[in-house]
N, C-alpha and C positions, 0 to 999 in steps of 0.2 A: 362250205357245208351243209347240206341237208339232207333231215330227213323227217321223215313223215308217220307218223305212229297211227292205227287207226284202233280205239278202245269200243268199247261195251257198257260200260259203265263208271258210275265217278268212282270207284276202286279202283280201276286200272285207269286211268286219266291220273289219281291220283299218282298210281303205281307210275306212271310215266314219269310224274316231275321228283320221285324217289330216287329212279331212276339216273336221274342229269342232273341231280346232287350228290352224286356218286364221284361226277366229272368236274367240277365248278370247283372255284380255288378264292381264300380268302379275296375279295375285294373287287368279283367277278358283277355283274350287272345281269337281268334277266328280264327282258321285255318282254310282256305279252300283249299279248292285241286279240279280236274276239271283239262276239258281240255283249250282251247281257244277256246268262245262261250258258253265256261256251263251256262253263268251266275253268276259267281263269284261274277261284282260288283255291277250286279242287285241287288244281295243279301248283298251286301255292302251297298246300296243305301238306301234300308228298314232298315237297323238296321240303319243307320241314325237316317231313317224318326223313327225310333222306340227313340228315341234316344230327340226326339225336336229338330233333325238338321233340318235347311232352307235349309240351302245351299249346292249347288246345287255338284253334288259325279259324279265326274272321275277316270278312276282309276290311278296311280300313273307310268306309266310307267318306265316315263320320269324323275320324281325328284324319287323316286322311295318310296315318305313320302307326304301323305299330313291328316293334321293335318283344322281336325275343329272341332271348340270353343260348351259347351253349359256346360249347370249342369256337365252331366258325359264330355268330351267331344271325336270324334276319330279317331283316328289313324290308316289310312289305308297305308297300307302296300304293292310296287308290286312289290315281289320278285326274277321274272324273268331275271331282267339283272342279279343279285345275280349271283357269284359262287359258293360262300360256307354263313353255316351261321355269318363265322369267319366276310365275309365282312358286315352282320347284327350289330354286334358286333360295329367293327369299325364308322360306322354310328351313332348312341349310344342305337343301343337295349337297352342296362340294363335301359338304361335315361328315356327312353319309356315309362315302366312299371313300375316307381317311380314317373309318372304322376300321376296314378291311374283311369287314363281313360279307352275306352277302347282301345284296341289294333285288330285290323282284315290284313290278309296279307295274299295273294290272290298266292299263288304259292309257296306256303308253305314246298311241298316236298322238295324243293332246303335249303331252313333251320331248317330241321325237328332233328337235336342238339341245337337245341336252346329253342324248344319250350315244354315247361314241359306239364309233363303226365294230369297237370288241364285242359289243354286251351279241347275248346270246336272247333273238331273237325269235317269241313263242307263239304261233299264232293259232288259238282254238275253231274252229268250229266245231258251230255245230250242224249235226243231219238230224236225226230224230229223238227223240225226247231222251236218247240216255245212249247214241251213237256220238264221237267224236271225233273229228280230224283232227291233224296236231303236228306242224310243221317246224323241226327244229333247225331255222338256222345260223351257223356265226357264219366268222367271214377268215377260212381255210379252203384249202385247196376250193375250188369250183364244183363238183361232185356232188349232183342230185342223187338221191334214193329213193325217189319216192314215183 
């Protein structure tokens, strides 16, 4: 199934992430795709808010992963500095999956081989300074709402 949403502000992009959080369960993987400035981190801030996490969410570009505790923890990955999925496995990817949190991965195209088909895929496209197109797809009924 694919859902297409258009947002006109960072707050609306966050709200889209917050809405998705309500549809996730422990162990879910959210693979984010999009160019620099597309709104991936804003979307993850919304996921965190939807999971009840009040801590400030920032991009883990230099740390690779930020952990946000909650009733369902959020593991926020930034794959930009990784060469391939082997480096993701080297930092303990499977251990994170076993912790039954939500794993949100920015720059997922760098580690596509490590992401299972059950992952929720979110593609963000920058239309201009404020507007974004957000496509959320899941391996469920093959119907598109875009």
